[in-house]
Structure formats: structure tokens, C-alpha cells
N, C-alpha and C positions, 0 to 999 in steps of 0.2 A: 504493500500500500504506500509506503514511503520510499522514494528512490534514493540511490547512492549519491545523488548529485548535491545533497545538502552541503552547504558551506557552514563549517563550524567556526563561529566568531568568538574571539577572545575579547571580552569587554572590560578587562581589568582597569583600563584608564578611566572608564565611566564609573566604575565602582569606587576607585580612589578619589574621584571628584565629589563623591557623595558619602562622606564618612558616617559610620554607624553612630558615633558619639557627637553630640552637639551641646550647646549651652542654652539654657532657658533665660528668660529676662532677669532672673535673680542671680545668674551666673552659675547655677547648678548644672553639673554634667548629667545629661539624660540620653537614653538610647532611643533611636527611632523605633517605631512600631515594626514588628515583623509581619510583612504582608504575605498572605497565601492566596494565590490567584488560581481559581478552578474554572475550566471551560469545558463545554460540550460541543462537539462537531456534529453537524447533520440536523439535530433537533427535530426529528420526525415522529418517532413512536409516541403517541399520545399518552400511553401508560407510563412511559419513562419521563415525560413532562411532569406528570402527577408525582411520580416517585422522587424526582430530583427536587421539585419544589417543596415537597414534604421534608426531605433531607435538609434543605436550606433552613426551613422554619425551625426544625428541631435543633440544629447546630448553631444557628445564628450566622450562617454564611450567605454570601451573595455570589451569584454565578454569572458567567458570560455564556450565552447560547449563540453559536455560529450557525445560522440557519441556511440550509440548502433550499433554494426557492422552488425547485420542481415539486416539492411536497405541498405547494399551494395550488396545484393543479391535479384534478383527477386524470386517470389514464386516458379517458375519452378525449381530453383536451390537450394531449401531449404534443400534437402538431403545432401548437402555439409557440413552442420553444425550439430555437435553433442555436446551439452553441457554436462558437467560432470553429470553423474547419470541420464540423461534424454534420451528419445528416439530420434533417429536420425531425424532431420528435425523439431524438436519442437522449438518454440520460444514463450515466453510470450507476446511479442510485435509485432509479425508478421515479415514480410519481405517487401521488396520493391515490388510494384505491377508489374513493368516491367522494361526493360532495359533502356528505355528513362528516366524514373523517377530516376533510379540509376545514370545515367550519369549526370542528372541535379543536384543531390545531391553532387556528386563528384565535380562538378564545384562550387557549393555553398561553400563546405568545402575549396576549394582552394582560392576562392575570400575572404572568411573570414580570412584565414591565411594571405593573402597578405595585408589585411586591418589592421593587427596587433592583431587579435583575437587569442585566445589560444584554440587549439583543444586537448581535452583529451579523455580518454577512459571511457565508461560506460559499459564495457564488451560487450557481444553480445546479448544473448537472454533474458536478464533481469530476470535471475533466482536468487533466494535467496541463496547466497553463505556463509551464516553464519556458516555452518558446513563443508564447503569445506576445503580440505587439501591444503598445498602448491602446491602439484602436480596438483590438480584440477584447482587452480587459474592459474598456469603456463600454462596449456593446453588451458585455455580460453584466456589468453593474447597472446599466440602464434597464435591462430586462428584469434584474432583481428588484430594483426600486419600483418599477411598474407593477410587477407581480404582487408586491406587498401593498402598494398603494390601492390596487384594485382587487385585493384578495376577497373581500366580502361580496363585492358585486360579481366577480367571476364565479364564486361559489353559489350564486343564486340567492343571496340573502343580504342585499345592501342595507335593509332596514335594521340589521343587527350590528352594523358597524358602530363602534364606540365613538362618542362625540369628538374625542381628541386624537382619533386614529391618524388622520392626515398630517397633523403636526408631528406626531410621533414618528411617522415614516420619513418625513422631510428633515427633521432636526435631530433625532435620537439615534439613528443607525450610523455610528461613527467608527466602528471597528470591523476588521476583516481578518480571516485566516484562509490561506490558499489551500485548496484540496491537495492532498499528498505533501503539504508543506512545500510545494513547488512554485516558487515565485520567480519569474523571469525578469529581464531588464525593463519590460514595459509596464510593470505593475505600479511602481511608486508614482509615476506621473499620472496614471489613470486614477489612483487613489486620491491624489491631490485635487485633480480636476473634479472629482465627484464629492469632495467635501469630507472625506474620511480624515480622522485624526490619528488613528493607530493601526498597525498591522501586527499580527501575532504569528507570522509564518516562519520565523527564523528558528534555528537550532543552535544552542551555545554549549561550550565545553562544561559548563556548570551553571548554577544560578547566576544571573547577570542582570545588570541594570539595562533598561532599554537604550537604544541608540537612535539618533535622528537622521533620517534621510529626507532632505527637503523639509516639508511641513509635516512629515509623518514620523511618529514615534514607533520604533520597531522593537517588539518584544520577541524573545526566543525561548522555546521550551528547552530545558536543560538536560544534559546527560547526567544521570545520577548512578552511583554504584548500586548493584543489586545482586542478591544471591550469594552462595558460598564463595564464588570466585570474585565477587565484587566488580564484575565487568560493567562498564558504563552502558546504560540504555537510555533512550529518550524517555522522559517522564510522561509517557502517554500509554493508555491502556492497550492499544493495538500493538505497540512495540513490545510490551510485556507479554502479550498473547503469543506473538511470534517467538519470543525468547523461550517461553515456558513450554509451548506445545506445537511449535512450528505452524501456527495459524490454523490449527484444527482443534475442534472441541475435545477436551479431555476432562469431563466433569468429575471423574473419580478423584482427580488430584486438585480439584478446585480449592479445597481448604488449604492445602499446602501452598498453592499459588497465591492465595489471599494473604497468608501470613508472610510470605516472602515479600510481596508488594508492600504490605503495611510496614514492615521493617525498613524497606528502602525509603519510603516516605518519611518515616520517623527520623531515620539517620540524616537524610537530606535536610529536613527541617531543623534538627538540633544543631547541625553544623552552622546554619545561618543564625538561629536564635541565640546561640552562645558566642557567635562571632560577628561578622560584618552586617548581618541582618539585611542581606540582599533578598528581594522578593523571590519566593518559591512558586514556580508555575507548574501546574499539573493539568494534563489534557486527557479528555475522555470522549467517547462516542455514545450515541444513543443506541448502543448494542451491548447486551450483557454477555461478554465473552467468558468462556470457561465457566459456564453456569453462574455468572454474576460475581466471580471472584474479585474483579477490580472495582466494581461499584461497592461491594461490601467492604473492601479495604478502605475505600474513600470515606464511606460512612463512619467507620471506626476512627479513621484518622481525624476527620473534622470534629467528631464528637469529643475527642480528647484534646484537640488542639485549639479550636476557635475560642474557647473560654479561658485560655491561658492569659496571664498579664501581658500587656503590650503586643498582642496579636490581633490582627484584623484579617478575616477571611473575606476577600473582596473580589468584585468583578474587575475586568481590565479597565473599564471606564472609571471606576472608583480609584483604582491604583494610580491611574494617570493623574487624577486630580490631587491625590495625596503626594505623589512624587513631585508634581509641579509646585505645590505649596512648600515642600521641603527645599526645593531648589531656590525658591524666592527667599525663604528664610535664611538659607546658607549664604546667599548673595548679600542679604542685608547685614548679616553678622560679619562677613568678610569686609 
């Protein structure tokens, strides 16, 4: 699912520019909050919308949901969509099964937004855009925005559209993650032109501060040590799934996979919490792999982590605001 073309970026200079220790107005030394940023790619299965939102309420977390927009169309309307350089009506992740399923998803998106979660874009048909031009990405983003804008009408229930929906679509969709984490040279300019503020498509050698490309803050999922060998793996459920069972379901070992994943999350968190307090990013999909091992590990991790002192389990949008305030405060101090 993720290609070998990932560029691993060392962001030590950015970390050094934002120290964990700072002084408050009274001159007391204080540590910054430890941010934990959790996101979900695809955001299609309505049962998992419910499950993730319940997890957030129980643990005090806020999430980012990167939505694939083909799930806003039933299969019968698939000819509406044409990805760059693909046949009309093609999607690597499919479409919504019917209009009722679509309407339920639109309701889930709205409830998540109302609960303080961040809704971002995962493009539409989950194609590898590593070679796409700025024009290609712009076309995909235009279709995404139109699909969300007209979602209720396209599903046959314009009267059910929330009053603030159009403003939400126009102003609140500010983040993006590329399918397969495959972001080519045309992406950043297209993101800027479409008014995005952050991209979460990079991979880093470990937890790292975001870097800036033009007007776009770019976050990276970190490599974290995992298992008895402590070999680094991208902190994303699919990559652990491939590591543990070669991408095939092995439910009999689900409990062992869950425990190994939880330990990796704990260790990665503790290194930052006791050290530089660089944000820890964890990525997931709306698929419960290996009988739900990775979602269970996440639930246990958030339950024990989000209530710790000086910890904030936040969305990417919230993290960006917090980091911007830290940067302004550091500049004022200097």
C-alpha cells in the first residue's frame, strides 16, 4: 500500500528551533505540552465512524479524519468521477453502496465536526499521485470540494443539509494526506492554490516537528521501533499489519499483535514525554486489520495517555494552532 519511494526527512533543525523547555511570564521553567496526533484515512465505514467517535469521547481525544470522497457517491453514480489519467468511474477504494449509506456518512462527518474533530481530504479514488502535475492535483481537489459541497443534494436529501454545511466545506477543510503517502512535485502548489494549510503525507526518521513548504505546513508520520528486534516501522496500522502478518489476516495472533503495537506506542510516547516533547503522530485506516488488533491498541493507548499531565490528544488542525502559538511565544521571548 505504501511505496518504497518515501523520502525520509530528518527535521532535527526544526526540533532544535522549538525547545521543549520555555519560561513563563514569572520566569519559571515549564515544559511544553506533549501532543499526540491521531488520524484516520478513508473515513468510510459508518460503524467505524461511530466507534472512533465513541473512543474520542471516552478518552478525551480529538481526531483528524482524511476523507476519500468517492464514498459520497453510490455505485450507481460512479461515472460522475474521473481521476487524472484513469478511466471514468474507476476508484481504488470503491464507492458508497447506496444513498442511505451516503446520507449516514454525511451525518457522521457533521457530528464529528460538531464534536471538535478535524475533517481533511484524502483525495477521492485513492490513486497514486506521485507523478501527478499541479493541474492533476487541482482537478482532484476541485472534485473533492464539489462532492462535499453537494453531498446532501447528490444523495437525494438536500433538505437534511445542516445550516452551516456550506461554510464548513468552504472554510474548514484545510488538511490533506496523499493516498499511499505518495506526494509528487505538483502537490504543494495545488494545495496552496486550493487554500489548504497543512499536508500530512511525509514520513520522518522519528517524531519530528512539521516543516514548511511555501504556505503549507508539512507533517510526517514517524518511524518508531517495534517488536523484539526493535526494527523501525511507520507508525500506521497498515504498516504494522504488513510487518506482523504480511498483509493477510491472522486473527489467532491478534492479541499478540495488539500488545506489540501498544508497547511500540508507549515507548515512542515516553521517549518524547520524558525528552524533547516532539508531537507523536499515529495513523490508522477505517479497516480493523488482524481482527481489530491496532484499533484496540489505540484505544488502550489513548485511555492511559490522554489524561496524563501536560498531554493533549489533538487533531492536526489543533496541533497546528498550538505549535503556531508556541512559535509566536518563543519569538516574543527571544
